[in-house]
C-alpha positions as CSV (number, residue, x, y, z in Angstrom):
1,M,-14.1,3.3,1.1
2,G,-14.8,6.4,-0.4
3,A,-13.5,8.3,-3.3
4,S,-15.1,9.7,-6.6
5,P,-16.3,7.7,-8.7
6,Q,-15.5,4.9,-6.0
7,I,-16.4,4.2,-2.5
8,R,-13.0,3.2,-1.5
9,P,-9.8,4.2,-3.2
10,L,-7.9,2.0,-4.9
11,V,-4.2,1.9,-3.9
12,R,-1.8,3.6,-6.4
13,G,0.7,0.8,-7.2
14,R,1.9,-1.4,-4.6
15,P,2.8,-0.5,-1.2
16,A,6.7,-0.4,-0.2
17,R,8.0,-3.8,0.3
18,Y,10.6,-4.6,3.2
19,P,13.3,-6.7,2.4
20,A,13.5,-10.0,4.5
21,P,16.6,-9.9,6.8
22,M,17.5,-13.5,6.9
23,A,19.1,-15.7,9.9
24,Q,21.4,-18.5,9.0
25,P,19.5,-21.9,9.4
26,D,21.1,-25.1,10.4
27,P,20.1,-28.4,8.3
28,T,17.6,-29.3,11.1
29,P,14.3,-29.7,9.4
30,L,11.7,-26.9,10.1
31,T,9.9,-27.3,13.4
32,N,8.4,-25.0,15.8
33,L,6.9,-22.6,13.5
34,P,4.8,-20.0,15.3
35,A,0.9,-20.6,15.7
36,F,-1.2,-17.4,14.6
37,G,-4.0,-16.0,16.6
38,T,-6.0,-13.2,15.8
39,R,-8.2,-10.6,17.7
40,I,-10.7,-8.1,16.2
41,V,-11.1,-4.8,17.8
42,Y,-13.8,-2.3,16.2
43,Q,-13.1,1.3,16.3
44,N,-16.9,2.1,16.7
45,P,-17.8,1.6,20.1
46,D,-21.6,1.4,19.6
47,A,-23.8,-1.3,18.1
48,L,-26.3,-0.5,15.3
49,P,-29.5,0.1,16.8
50,R,-32.2,-2.8,15.7
51,E,-34.2,-0.4,14.2
52,Q,-31.6,0.8,12.0
53,R,-30.3,-2.8,10.9
54,R,-33.5,-3.6,9.0
55,G,-32.1,-1.5,5.8
56,V,-28.5,-2.7,6.4
57,S,-27.1,-6.0,5.0
58,V,-24.9,-7.5,7.6
59,P,-22.3,-10.2,6.4
60,Q,-21.7,-13.2,8.6
61,G,-19.4,-12.9,11.0
62,V,-19.4,-9.1,11.0
63,E,-20.6,-7.0,13.9
64,A,-22.9,-4.2,12.8
65,R,-21.6,-0.9,14.5
66,R,-22.8,2.4,14.5
67,P,-20.6,4.3,12.0
68,I,-18.2,7.3,13.1
69,F,-19.8,10.3,11.3
70,R,-16.9,12.9,10.3
71,S,-16.6,15.7,8.1
72,L,-15.2,15.3,4.7
73,A,-12.1,16.8,5.6
74,G,-12.1,14.5,8.4
75,I,-12.4,11.3,6.5
76,V,-9.8,12.4,4.1
77,L,-7.3,12.7,7.2
78,V,-8.2,9.1,8.2
79,K,-7.5,7.8,4.5
80,Q,-4.1,9.8,4.6
81,A,-3.2,8.3,7.9
82,R,-3.8,4.9,6.8
83,A,-1.7,5.2,3.5
84,Q,1.0,6.4,5.7
85,R,1.1,3.5,8.1
86,F,1.3,1.2,5.4
87,D,3.4,3.0,3.0
88,Y,1.1,3.5,0.1
89,T,0.2,6.7,-1.9
90,S,-2.9,8.2,-1.2
91,Q,-4.4,11.1,-3.8
92,D,-7.5,11.8,-1.9
93,T,-8.1,15.6,-1.3
94,L,-11.2,17.7,-0.4
95,A,-12.1,17.8,-4.1
96,T,-12.8,14.1,-4.1
97,F,-16.4,12.6,-3.3
98,A,-16.2,10.7,0.2
99,V,-19.0,9.2,1.8
100,G,-17.8,6.0,3.2
101,Y,-14.4,4.7,4.6
102,T,-13.3,1.6,6.4
103,D,-10.2,2.3,8.3
104,T,-7.6,-0.7,9.4
105,D,-4.6,-1.1,11.2
106,L,-2.8,-4.2,11.9
107,A,-0.4,-5.1,14.9
108,V,1.9,-8.1,15.3
109,S,2.9,-9.5,18.7
110,F,4.3,-12.4,20.4
111,A,1.8,-13.6,23.1
112,D,4.6,-14.8,25.6
113,F,7.8,-13.3,24.3
114,A,10.1,-14.7,27.2
115,R,9.0,-18.3,26.3
116,A,8.9,-17.9,22.7
117,W,12.6,-17.1,22.4
118,R,16.0,-18.3,24.0
119,R,19.4,-17.1,23.7
120,D,22.0,-19.5,22.7
121,G,25.8,-17.8,22.4
122,E,25.6,-15.0,19.7
123,F,22.2,-16.2,18.6
124,W,18.8,-16.1,19.5
125,R,16.2,-19.3,18.8
126,F,12.7,-19.5,18.4
127,C,11.0,-22.2,20.7
128,G,7.4,-21.8,19.5
129,G,4.2,-20.2,20.5
130,Q,1.6,-18.0,19.4
131,V,1.9,-14.8,17.3
132,Q,-1.3,-12.7,18.0
133,M,-2.3,-10.5,15.1
134,T,-4.8,-7.5,16.3
135,L,-6.6,-5.9,13.4
136,S,-8.3,-2.5,14.3
137,I,-11.3,-1.9,12.1
138,G,-13.5,1.6,12.0
139,V,-16.3,2.6,9.6
140,Y,-16.4,6.1,8.7
141,V,-19.3,8.1,6.9
142,D,-19.7,11.4,5.9
143,E,-21.6,13.6,8.3
144,R,-23.5,14.9,5.3
145,A,-25.4,11.3,5.4
146,N,-26.5,11.9,8.9
147,A,-29.7,13.0,8.4
148,A,-33.2,11.7,8.6
149,A,-33.9,12.5,5.0
150,R,-30.9,10.4,4.1
151,R,-31.3,7.5,6.2
152,P,-31.5,5.0,2.9
153,C,-27.9,6.7,1.9
154,V,-26.4,5.6,5.4
155,D,-28.1,2.0,5.0
156,M,-26.3,1.9,1.4
157,I,-23.0,3.0,2.6
158,L,-22.8,0.7,5.5
159,T,-24.1,-2.3,3.4
160,H,-21.0,-1.6,1.3
161,E,-18.6,-1.0,3.9
162,L,-19.3,-4.0,5.6
163,L,-18.6,-5.9,2.8
164,H,-14.8,-4.2,3.2
165,V,-15.0,-5.2,6.8
166,R,-16.1,-8.9,6.0
167,D,-12.9,-9.1,3.6
168,E,-10.6,-7.4,6.4
169,I,-11.6,-10.1,9.0
170,D,-11.3,-12.8,6.4
171,I,-7.7,-11.7,5.5
172,V,-6.3,-12.1,8.9
173,T,-8.2,-15.2,10.1
174,T,-7.0,-18.8,9.2
175,N,-8.4,-18.2,5.6
176,W,-5.3,-16.2,4.5
177,L,-2.7,-14.1,6.5
178,P,-1.6,-17.1,8.9
179,T,-1.2,-19.5,5.9
180,A,0.6,-16.9,3.9
181,A,2.9,-16.0,7.0
182,L,3.8,-19.4,7.3
183,A,5.2,-19.5,3.9
184,D,6.9,-16.4,3.9
185,A,10.8,-16.3,3.5
186,F,11.2,-14.1,6.4
187,V,9.2,-16.2,8.9
188,R,11.0,-19.6,7.6
189,A,14.2,-18.3,7.9
190,N,13.9,-16.6,11.4
191,L,10.9,-18.3,13.2
192,S,11.7,-21.7,13.4
193,S,13.9,-23.9,15.8
194,A,16.3,-24.5,12.7
195,A,16.9,-20.7,12.5
196,R,19.7,-18.8,14.3
197,V,19.0,-15.0,14.7
198,P,22.4,-13.1,15.2
199,A,22.0,-11.2,18.6
200,A,23.2,-8.1,16.9
201,H,20.0,-7.9,14.7
202,F,17.6,-9.6,17.3
203,D,16.3,-6.6,18.7
204,E,15.7,-5.0,15.2
205,W,14.5,-7.9,13.3
206,I,12.3,-9.6,16.1
207,R,11.9,-7.9,19.5
208,G,10.8,-4.4,18.3
209,S,9.4,-2.4,21.2
210,G,9.5,-5.4,23.5
211,D,6.8,-8.1,22.4
212,G,7.7,-7.8,18.7
213,R,5.7,-4.7,17.4
214,G,7.6,-2.4,15.8
215,S,10.2,-5.0,14.6
216,A,11.0,-5.8,10.9
217,F,8.8,-9.0,11.4
218,E,5.6,-7.0,12.2
219,R,6.6,-4.6,9.1
220,R,7.0,-8.0,7.1
221,L,3.7,-9.1,7.7
222,R,2.1,-5.5,7.5
223,H,3.7,-4.1,4.4
224,N,4.4,-7.1,2.2
225,L,1.5,-9.6,2.9
226,Y,-1.5,-7.8,4.7
227,I,-1.7,-4.4,3.1
228,V,-1.4,-6.1,-0.6
229,E,-4.1,-8.4,0.0
230,S,-6.1,-5.9,1.4
231,S,-5.7,-3.6,-1.7
232,D,-6.5,-6.3,-3.9
233,R,-9.5,-7.3,-2.4
234,A,-10.9,-3.8,-2.1
235,A,-10.4,-3.6,-5.8
236,A,-12.1,-6.8,-6.8
237,L,-15.1,-5.7,-4.5
238,H,-15.4,-2.6,-6.6
239,R,-15.4,-4.2,-9.8
240,S,-17.9,-6.8,-8.8
241,R,-20.3,-4.1,-7.5
242,P,-20.2,-0.9,-9.5
243,Q,-23.6,-0.2,-8.7
244,D,-23.2,0.6,-5.3
245,M,-21.1,3.7,-6.3
246,R,-24.0,4.8,-8.7
247,N,-26.5,4.0,-6.2
248,I,-25.1,5.8,-3.4
249,G,-24.1,8.9,-5.6
250,R,-27.7,9.6,-6.7
251,C,-28.9,9.1,-3.1
252,M,-26.7,11.9,-1.8
253,G,-27.6,14.0,-4.8
254,T,-23.9,13.8,-6.2
255,G,-24.5,11.1,-8.7
């Protein structure tokens, strides 16, 4: 993700953390904790043509898609929109050098909301079921690189950005987020057969817009778990590959 002198800007500080509203569990041991499923949606609609893949290193488990070419101003707007979605500070402006950016969004919903929850008097109980996490990913490249003379630059940018894509996919699969969610205080206090969610708070905490999206539960996973890990992995990738930024800058004639 692009910002001078780095391709992906580091998150300044930490995203806003949402306090966890807690249900009152009874003494029963925790059972019926949710199962988590993951769906990956690529914002880039077209596959990268075979002839263009020769110079791009594609990590295992990642689909090579044709990047979305945007103006510098357009990429800055994409970055700022992501920062707003996840409540962190973005200091990118048109003065920064942006050549590549991996945009993401995460939606959290119950696969079958009606079966997952049962009302019991003034409380709701979780009956089990799957929670679906849908990760949307899009790779953007500065349109200045979309020229025959700069094809090697696009190859370098995509090779770097696909490492971010790899990390984002890894976060939401069984390698990280599902495990972190099952250990989270909000999930354990509200999404188990032992928990009793007050009916007065059920819509805000759990139901959201109808299937869990827009709820405190979704915000908890998005803002307290996912985006923090995403920021940490982006920073770690840049620390481990400082040569990417230098090489891309030289190729684009800015380094």
